[in-house]
Structure formats: structure tokens, C-alpha cells
C-alpha positions as CSV (number, residue, x, y, z in Angstrom):
1,X,101.0,87.7,92.2
2,X,101.3,85.7,95.3
3,X,98.7,85.3,98.0
4,X,100.7,87.3,100.5
5,X,100.9,90.3,98.1
6,X,97.2,90.1,97.5
7,X,96.7,90.0,101.3
8,X,98.8,93.1,101.7
9,X,97.0,94.9,98.9
10,X,93.7,94.0,100.5
11,X,95.0,95.4,103.8
12,X,96.1,98.6,102.2
13,X,92.8,99.1,100.5
14,X,91.0,98.4,103.7
15,X,93.0,101.0,105.6
16,X,92.3,103.6,102.9
17,X,88.6,102.8,102.8
18,X,88.4,102.9,106.6
19,X,90.0,106.3,106.7
20,X,87.6,107.6,104.0
21,X,84.6,106.3,105.9
22,X,86.1,107.9,109.1
23,X,86.4,111.3,107.3
24,X,82.9,110.9,106.0
25,X,81.6,110.2,109.5
26,X,83.4,113.2,110.8
27,X,82.0,115.4,108.0
28,X,78.5,114.2,108.8
29,X,79.0,115.0,112.5
30,X,80.2,118.5,111.6
31,X,77.3,119.1,109.3
32,X,74.4,117.6,111.3
33,X,75.8,117.4,114.9
34,X,74.5,113.8,115.1
35,X,76.6,111.7,117.4
36,X,76.2,108.7,115.1
37,X,78.6,110.4,112.7
38,X,81.1,110.9,115.4
39,X,80.8,107.3,116.5
40,X,81.2,106.1,112.9
41,X,84.3,108.3,112.5
42,X,85.9,107.0,115.7
43,X,85.2,103.3,114.9
44,X,86.6,103.5,111.4
45,X,89.6,105.5,112.2
46,X,90.5,103.1,115.0
47,X,89.9,100.2,112.6
48,X,92.2,101.8,110.0
49,X,94.9,102.3,112.5
50,X,94.6,98.7,113.7
51,X,94.8,97.4,110.2
52,X,97.8,99.6,109.5
53,X,99.5,98.1,112.6
54,X,98.6,94.6,111.5
55,X,100.2,94.9,108.0
56,X,103.9,95.0,109.2
57,X,103.2,92.1,111.7
58,X,101.7,90.0,108.9
59,X,104.7,90.8,106.6
60,X,107.2,89.8,109.3
61,X,105.3,86.6,109.9
62,X,105.3,85.7,106.2
63,X,109.0,86.5,106.0
64,X,109.6,84.3,109.0
65,X,107.7,81.4,107.4
66,X,109.5,81.8,104.0
67,X,113.0,82.0,105.5
């Protein structure tokens, strides 16, 4: 497995984990009403979205370098 594939797998796992932490934060906010849960949810969902947007850019850059 090449390093670029490992990088993409790592990005995909990071997106999934970020979304799970975001859902957990939202759940904590709904259960306790603490704003820290809402802040955690917002930060990790934004992070997951940014990572998801980064993945295709990385793949295009790698394709450009290979070709």
C-alpha cells in the first residue's frame, strides 16, 4: 500500500472520528445543556468537513505529481 493511500485512509478515519465526536458533543449538550458540549460538537463537525474538503484536493495534487 502506497503512502498516498495510507494518507487517504487516515483522512477518512479522521473524518469519521471527528463526526462521531461531534455527535457525542451534541448528545452531551442535549442531555446536560452545557455549552461545552455544543462547542465540542461545532468544532469537530467543522473539522470533519474541512478534512473531507481536503481529501479531494490532496488526491488531485498527488495525481498531478504522478502524471
